[in-house]
C-alpha positions in Angstrom: -10.3 -40.8 -0.1 -10.5 -42.9 -3.3 -7.4 -42.7 -5.6 -9.5 -41.2 -8.4 -10.1 -37.8 -9.9 -13.4 -37.6 -8.0 -11.7 -38.6 -4.8 -9.1 -35.9 -5.3 -11.7 -33.3 -6.0 -13.6 -34.1 -2.8 -10.4 -34.1 -0.8 -9.3 -30.7 -2.2 -12.5 -29.1 -1.0 -12.1 -30.7 2.5 -8.4 -29.7 2.7 -9.2 -26.0 2.0 -12.2 -25.8 4.3 -10.2 -27.3 7.1 -7.8 -24.3 7.0 -10.4 -21.5 6.9 -10.5 -21.2 10.7 -6.7 -20.8 10.9 -6.7 -18.3 7.9 -9.4 -16.3 9.7 -7.6 -16.3 13.0 -4.3 -15.1 11.4 -5.9 -12.4 9.2 -4.4 -9.0 10.0 -2.5 -10.3 13.0 0.6 -12.2 11.7 4.3 -11.5 11.3 5.6 -10.9 7.8 8.8 -10.4 5.9 9.9 -9.5 2.4 11.2 -12.0 -0.2 13.9 -11.8 -2.8 11.4 -10.4 -5.4 10.0 -7.7 -3.2 6.8 -9.6 -2.3 5.5 -10.1 1.2 5.4 -13.5 2.9 3.8 -14.2 6.3 4.1 -17.0 8.9 0.6 -18.0 7.8 1.8 -18.6 4.2 4.5 -20.9 5.4 2.3 -22.8 7.9 -0.5 -23.4 5.3 2.1 -24.6 2.7 3.4 -27.1 5.2 0.0 -28.3 6.3 -1.3 -28.8 2.7 2.0 -30.5 1.7 1.9 -33.0 4.6 -1.8 -33.8 4.3 -1.9 -34.3 0.5 1.3 -36.4 0.6 -0.4 -38.6 3.3 -3.6 -39.0 1.3 -2.2 -39.3 -2.2 1.5 -40.2 -1.9 2.0 -40.6 -5.7 0.9 -37.0 -6.4 3.3 -34.1 -6.7 2.7 -31.0 -4.5 4.0 -27.5 -5.3 3.6 -24.3 -3.3 4.9 -20.8 -3.9 6.1 -20.7 -0.3 7.9 -24.1 0.1 11.6 -24.5 -0.5 11.8 -26.8 -3.6 15.5 -26.3 -4.3 17.3 -24.1 -6.8 16.5 -26.0 -10.0 13.1 -26.2 -11.7 11.3 -29.4 -10.9 9.8 -31.5 -13.8 6.1 -32.0 -13.6 5.5 -35.7 -14.0 2.5 -37.3 -15.8 -0.5 -37.8 -13.6 -1.9 -35.6 -10.8 -0.2 -32.7 -9.0 -1.4 -29.9 -6.8 -0.4 -26.2 -7.0 -1.0 -24.0 -4.0 -1.0 -20.3 -3.3 -1.5 -20.4 0.4 -2.5 -16.7 0.6 -3.1 -14.8 -2.6 -3.3 -11.1 -1.7 -0.7 -11.3 1.1 -0.4 -7.6 1.4 -4.1 -7.3 1.9 -4.1 -10.2 4.4 -1.3 -8.7 6.5 -3.0 -5.3 6.6 -6.5 -6.4 7.4 -8.0 -5.8 3.9 -10.4 -8.7 3.2 -9.6 -9.1 -0.5 -7.4 -12.2 0.0 -7.8 -15.9 -0.6 -6.5 -19.5 -0.4 -6.0 -20.7 -4.0 -5.5 -24.4 -4.7 -5.5 -26.2 -8.1 -5.6 -29.8 -9.0 -3.6 -30.5 -12.1 -3.7 -33.5 -14.4 -0.7 -33.9 -16.7 0.2 -30.3 -16.0 -3.3 -28.8 -16.7 -5.7 -27.4 -14.1 -8.7 -29.7 -13.9 -10.3 -28.4 -10.7 -9.8 -25.2 -8.7 -10.6 -23.9 -5.3 -10.6 -20.3 -4.2 -11.6 -19.5 -0.7 -12.6 -15.8 -0.7 -12.1 -14.2 2.7 -14.2 -11.2 1.7 -17.3 -13.2 1.1 -16.4 -16.2 3.3 -17.3 -18.4 0.4 -15.5 -21.2 -1.3 -15.6 -21.0 -5.1 -14.8 -24.3 -6.7 -15.2 -26.2 -10.0 -13.7 -27.4 -13.2 -14.5 -28.2 -16.8 -17.2 -30.8 -16.9 -17.8 -30.5 -13.1 -19.6 -27.2 -13.0 -19.0 -24.1 -11.0 -19.9 -24.1 -7.3 -20.3 -21.5 -4.5 -20.0 -23.5 -1.4 -22.6 -26.2 -1.9 -24.7 -24.5 -4.5 -24.0 -25.0 -8.2 -24.1 -21.7 -10.0 -24.3 -20.3 -13.5 -22.1 -17.4 -14.7 -24.0 -14.1 -14.6 -23.6 -13.0 -18.2 -23.8 -9.2 -18.9 -23.7 -7.2 -22.1 -20.3 -6.0 -22.9 -20.2 -2.2 -22.9 -18.5 0.8 -21.3 -19.8 -0.3 -17.9 -18.1 -3.8 -18.1 -15.6 -4.4 -15.3 -12.1 -5.5 -16.0 -9.7 -6.5 -13.1 -6.1 -5.4 -13.4 -3.0 -5.3 -11.3 -1.5 -2.1 -9.9 1.7 -2.5 -11.9 3.4 0.7 -13.0 5.6 -0.3 -16.0 5.2 1.1 -19.5 3.5 -1.9 -21.0 1.0 -2.3 -18.2 0.2 1.4 -18.1 -0.3 1.6 -21.8 -2.6 -1.5 -21.9 -4.6 -0.2 -18.9 -5.0 3.2 -20.5 -6.3 1.6 -23.7 -8.8 -0.6 -21.7 -9.9 2.3 -19.6 -11.2 4.0 -22.8 -13.5 1.0 -23.4 -14.3 -0.5 -20.0 -14.1 0.2 -16.2 -11.0 -1.1 -14.4 -10.8 -2.5 -10.9 -7.9 -3.8 -8.8 -8.6 -6.0 -5.7 -5.1 -7.1 -5.1 -5.6 -10.9 -5.5 -5.3 -12.5 -8.9 -7.1 -15.6 -7.6 -10.1 -13.5 -6.6 -10.0 -11.7 -10.0 -10.3 -15.0 -11.7 -12.9 -16.4 -9.4 -15.1 -13.3 -9.7 -14.7 -13.4 -13.5 -15.9 -17.1 -13.5 -18.9 -16.1 -11.4 -19.6 -13.1 -13.7 -19.2 -10.6 -10.9 -16.3 -9.2 -13.0 -16.3 -9.4 -16.8 -12.6 -10.0 -17.4 -9.0 -9.9 -16.2 -5.7 -8.5 -17.5 -2.4 -9.0 -15.6 1.2 -8.4 -16.7 3.2 -10.1 -14.0 1.6 -13.1 -12.4 2.8 -16.6 -11.6 1.2 -20.0 -12.3 0.1 -20.5 -8.7 -1.8 -17.1 -8.8 -4.2 -18.2 -11.5 -4.2 -22.0 -11.9 -7.2 -22.5 -9.5 -9.1 -19.6 -11.1 -8.4 -21.0 -14.6 -10.2 -24.2 -13.8 -13.2 -22.1 -12.4 -13.4 -20.1 -15.6 -13.1 -23.2 -17.8 -16.1 -24.6 -15.9 -18.3 -21.9 -17.4 -16.7 -22.0 -20.9 -14.4 -19.0 -20.3 -10.9 -18.5 -21.8 -7.5 -17.8 -20.4 -5.0 -16.4 -22.9 -1.3 -15.8 -22.6 0.6 -13.1 -24.6 4.1 -14.7 -25.1 4.5 -17.6 -22.6 3.0 -21.0 -22.8 2.2 -21.5 -19.1 0.0 -24.6 -19.2 0.3 -27.5 -19.4 2.9 -26.8 -16.7 6.0 -28.7 -17.6 8.3 -27.5 -14.7 7.8 -25.8 -11.4 10.1 -23.2 -9.8 9.1 -20.9 -6.9 11.5 -18.3 -8.5 9.8 -18.5 -11.9 9.4 -15.3 -13.9 6.0 -13.6 -14.2 3.9 -13.6 -17.3 1.0 -11.6 -18.9 -2.5 -12.9 -19.5 -6.1 -12.0 -20.1 -9.2 -14.0 -19.1 -12.9 -13.9 -19.5 -15.5 -15.0 -22.0 -14.3 -15.6 -25.6 -16.1 -12.4 -26.7 -14.6 -10.3 -23.9 -11.1 -11.6 -24.6 -11.5 -10.8 -28.3 -12.6 -7.3 -27.3 -9.7 -6.8 -25.0 -7.2 -7.8 -27.6 -8.7 -5.3 -30.1 -8.7 -2.6 -27.4 -5.0 -2.9 -26.6 -4.0 -3.8 -30.2 -2.3 -7.1 -29.3 -2.9 -10.7 -30.0 -2.3 -13.4 -27.5 -0.2 -16.3 -28.6 -1.5 -19.1 -26.4 -5.0 -20.0 -25.4 -6.2 -22.3 -22.7 
């Protein structure tokens, strides 16, 4: 592949699609264990992380590669200027391990720490959603436009099933204005919002690798990702043990409506 942005975009798509057969074969039939933070990891997570790491390093040796499931050491790693890749090998691991199809491969190409192109392979639809600002939004080989819907009480907001006081209070406030859904994969939440299948997203404890690919998809259609109290992007350092953060995403209008509904203003917009 050419050592250009366009070459990397093409390679990212190829790299994800090459792993779909393995992902499908392991779905619902793979050993798993629990990590330090109480989240599940499977042998498929580890295998996919190694494969992506090795192949991207061979193709673009000057690029950095980060994955939730690789051992990167105990100290945060500085994200260098230039291109880097951020992988969540299986987003929705609990679903994946228990044969629930709402799970995905999520890969983001970053430039100077910002997502410029994203890839979310959605196992439920068997489709690859990919795109970035200035590159359009694609569903497999078809360029698509976001399905815009009027915002009203039937609008669909994706949320996490996180039972802490802040999350419950925000979800209760949003439930009075919209309908809430939880699919168990932040990457899918973001991809569906980019497509317009969902109207927006709220989450209270996600990591950069959960949403980086989806952020690029949403940016492709003029959407917004907003963070309450943490400046996540441009990503300056990477740590697989990083703390979670809260964010909302959707159209500019929808994000404004969500902020009014929960009575909070976000501090950082992307």
